[in-house]
N, C-alpha and C positions, 0 to 999 in steps of 0.2 A: 272282735272274736276272732283268732287263730286258731286253726287247725292244721299239722300235717297230714289229712287221710284226703284227698282229692274227692271233691265232691261234695253235695248238701248230703248229710243225715237225716235218718228216717226215724221219725219218734212218734210213739204211739199214745197218746196221752189217753189213759182210762180215767175217766168221770163221773163215770154214772151215777155216781153215790152220790154225787152232788147237785141233789135237789133243792137246797135250801139255802139263805141267807152267806152264812161265814163262807161253807165251799165255792160257793157261788162268785160271789166277791173276792175270792183267792184267784181265781180261774182267770175272770174276766179283767183284773190289773195283770196277772203273768200274760196274758195275749195282748195285751196291749204294749204292753214293756219286754217285747220280741223287739229285739236289735230289725232293722232292714235289711242290713248285711251279714245278719247270722245265717251261715253254711246249714240250715237247719229246713226239713220240710215236716210240719205238722198234720200228722192227724190224729182227731179229737174224739173219742167218744161221752156221748154226752146226753142228759137229757134235752128236749125239745124245748124247755124255759132256759137255760143257759144259752147266753148272747155270745158269741162268738164272732173276731171281726170278718167280716163279707170283703170289705178289699183289700188281702193279705191274699195273695198267691202262694204263697208258702201254711197257709191255713186252712187246713179242710178238714170238714166236719163228714164222720161215718157214721149214715143213716141204719138204722136196724129195722126192722120190718117186723120183730117180737115185739110183745113189749117188756121191760126188765123192771119196771118200777117197783113191784116187791122186791127186797133183799132178798125172800131166799130165791125167786123166781132168776132175779140177776146172779147168784152166785151160781146156780145151776150152768145158767146161761154161759158165765167166766168160764169156769170149769172144759166147757164140752164145747165152748169155742173161739176162747182169746189165744191158745196156741196158736191153728187154724190159720187169724189173721193178722198175727206177729208173723207170722211165713208169709204169708201172702202177698205183705205191704216191704216186706225184706225189712223190718223195721231193726237199728240199727241198738233201741233204746224203746223200755217199755216202761213208762214214767205213770204210779199210780198213787196223784193226791190224795187220794181217799185214807190212805194205808195199807191196805188190805190188796197183796198181788192173787188175786184169787184163782191162777192158775198157774201150774208146772210152764216157766221161761224155757225157750226152744234155745238148743247152743246156739251161740254167734249173736244172742241179744242181750247187754246188759238189761239189768233192773236198779230203779229207783223208786223210791216209797216215798212215804212223810208220814213223819209222826203227829198228830194234830188231835189227838181226842185223851185227855186227860182222866175222863171221867172211871174207864175202866180199870184204871189203876189206881183209885184212891177209893180205897177200900172202906173208908167213912162215909165215904155219898154214896158211895153204891149201896148200905146199908140203910140209907135213907128211903132207897123207893119201897112202898110195899112187895110183896112176894107177888113175882108173875111177870109178864115180860120181862120188865125193863131190868130186871133183876138179870134172868137167863140173858139175855141182850149183853148188857153189858160182861158179864160170866163171860159168854164167848168168844166179845170183841177181845178180851183183853188173850186172849186166845190165839186171835185168827191173829193180830197185830202183833205181837211177839213171836210166830212162827213165822209172818212175811216180814219181818223187820232180822231176822236173823239168816232168812234165804238174799236179800237184798245184797243185791252190788254195792247202794250207799242209800243212807238214810240221810232223808233233812230234817230236820230239829227247829223250830220253829222258836227256844227259847233255849239259855242256857238252863232253868231249870229241867226242863223237859230233856234235856241233853242228858242231864244226871242222873234222874230218875231211869227213865229207859237202856246204859249203860249196863247200872248196875243189874236190871233185872235180865239185860238178854246175855247169855254167853258171848264174847268177840265180836261185839258190835262196835265195843272203840277201837277208833281207827277209820271207821268207816260213814260216822256220823258228821254233819256239818251242822251249823245253825246258821238260819236262817231268817232274823223276826222279819214280820210283816209288815208292810207301809201303811201308810194315812193317803186315802184319798185328798188330793187338791180341794176338792170342792168344802171338807170340814176344816178349812184355814180360810173357806170364803164369808164375808160378812154379805155378799149382795143379796141374799136368799129375803125373801116379806116375810116377815113372823106371821105362822100359820093362825087363821083367825079363831081355832079351836083351841089354841091355847088360852088361861085365864088369862085376866086383864095387866093382874098385878104382878109379882114376884113370886117364882117355883123354884121349888127345887125336884129335880129330876134324877131319875135311875131307868135310865136304859138298856135292857136285856131281858131276853125267853123266861116266862116264869117256870121257874122250876126249882125242882128243892135244894139244888147246893147255889140256886142264885140267892139266895136268905131275901128274898122279899118279905118273907111275914117279919123278919129281925126287922125291918127298916120301916116296918109300918107302926109296930111296938116301940122303933125308936125315935118315932114323929109325934109319936103320942106322948113318951115324956118330955118332947119338945113344948110342947103344948101346956105339960103341968110347968114348966118352969120361965116361959115368956110369953108374953103377948104374941101369938103369931098368926098373923096372917098370913103369912105363906101360904101355899098349898104344895100338898107332893103328889107329882106325875110319875104314874107306872107308864111305862112304855115299851113296848113289846110281846110277841105272841103268848095269847094267855088259856090257852085250850086242854091243859092236862089237870087232873084232878087238884093238883097243887094249887093253882088259879084258884078256885073255887074256894079251899082255904084261906087264899087270903080276903076274897071277897068277904070271906066270912069275918075275918078277923075285922076287917075295914068295919063292917057293921056291929060286932062286939065292942066296938072300944068309939063307936058312937062317932066316925070319923064320913061317913059316906057324902058330905058336904067338905071337905078339907082333902081326900086324896083321889084322884081322878086315874082309873083304869083304862087306857087309848086303846088296848091291843096292839094290833100291827098298823104302824102308820106309814105311809111312800119313805122311800128311800132317799129320796132327793129333799124331801122337807125336811129329813132328822140334822144336818146343819144347823139350821137355826132354828129347830128345837133345841139343841144344844147348847147353842151361841144365847139364846135367851133366858136361861135358865141362870141364876140366883147363884143357885151351887150343883155343881155335875153331883151323884153315887154312881159307884160300882165298888158293892158287895159281895160279889161272888167269893163262894172257897175255894174252886178247885178252876185251874185253867190251864191253859198252855201258852196261847200265845191271847193277850186278851186284846181283841180288837175294836170291840168298843169302848175300852177304857183311852185306847190309843186317840180314837176321832174327839174321845172329852177333853183327851189332854189339847186337840189339836184346836178346839171350839176358842181355846183363852179363857173358858171362864175356871174357879177354884174347883179341886176336886178331891173330895174326900174318897178315899177305896182302901180296900180290903188288906190287911196285913198280910194273909197268905201267899207263899212265892205263885207266879210269881212277878204278883202285881208291884216290889218294891225294885224287882230289876228293871220293869218299864217306865214307871215312875220316879225313881230318885228321889231329889228331894222336892216336887213339883206336886207331892199329892201331900195331905193330910194323913195315916193311915190309923185302922179299928180293927178288930176284930172281930168280924162278923155274926161270928155267934153271941156276941153283947149287944143290948138295945141299948142298956146302959150307956156302953164305951159311945158308941156311934151318936144316942144324942147328948152327954159328954160334948163332943170331941163337933159337932154342929151348935151346939149353945157355946162352945169358945170363940167360933169364928164368924158367925150370922153377924153379928151385929158390931164387928171391928172391919170398918172400912179400908183401913189399912193391910190388916191382914187379909181380906181378900184381894186388892188390887197385887200385892208380890206372890199368892197362889194363880193370879190369873197370868202375870209376867212368865213364872216359871212355869205354868203349864206348854203356854205359847214355846217359849223355847226349849225344853224338854220333846215335843213333837218332832222338832226338826231334825232330829234322830234319827225319823221312823219313814223313811221314803220306799214309795213302792218301784221307782226307776230302779232305785239301788238292790232293791231285793227281785225285782223280776233280773236282774244282769247278772247279780249272783247266780239265780236258779237257773238261768240256759247257759252261762259257762259251765258248772257243775255237769249240768248232763251233756254238753258237748264234750266234755274230756271223758265221756265213758262212750261215747257214741262212737 
């Protein structure tokens, strides 16, 4: 990295909203990929659960006295305190990877944000939530994200599909966007992890994802029931991911209604370090989401080198290319047909495995991290 401005540049990373899964995974990899010779000092506002490197002198956590886990309390804190903190640190860049710039940025400091959350911009998915908190949240998020991106000096998109969507939504955004897809943690390419003991002894079909209305687990369960009607199916279906929503209970009810209690396993969340082996030991991986920005789980599944059936909704084909078999996630019949067409075809399964491995090589955290820090440095 080269800059024509003397001395290290100061970057304040506001990651207070990165409380779960994908947001934290992104930041852990981003900090790990900061080049040692980068002329940057990084100050991080983040939840205590976010692990940041402790052996890097140029990355420092900013600790807060108050509790800002509640999003409304966090918004109030940012509005009142973020500009003051920017000035105290003499920050050259405010980087908001969560997408929302929660306060007016002082003069002399540039702002970089990201477009990560597609659901607020997908009216069909928003309507699937019952009237209440999630409907209001997504309505509000759409407006806050549009305002933040319109005010930012630069916006990082994580897929070309997302870039096209947001440039059509936000006037004047064209020319301020850069597409930097996420990478894949190398552990997902490894076959060294032992097979977790809780997995079934035989073959299984796997879908890893948060249980939520736009993830289509109901349709996957119904497709699996249809598959069992069309062939002697000894394989189990495993649904792995957080299952704390009311939608999860609907999935459980559907499993009971279809008499699949002995055939479908809902695991809830599992330890991140076991996921590579869970993917790799699957006969087939499924990714059925109807709405994504950059489908990290799909990338991890590709890296496992197992055959992948993926949603045909954008941006999934952008990432999977010809390495996946695509289906309409709203159609259990179509998913059952696609499963039936490959599950007893060892030649096709082997071909898809090879293609998945090769396709996954396009997505590398070192490359994504380097591109991100270079972009931030350009604005410092």
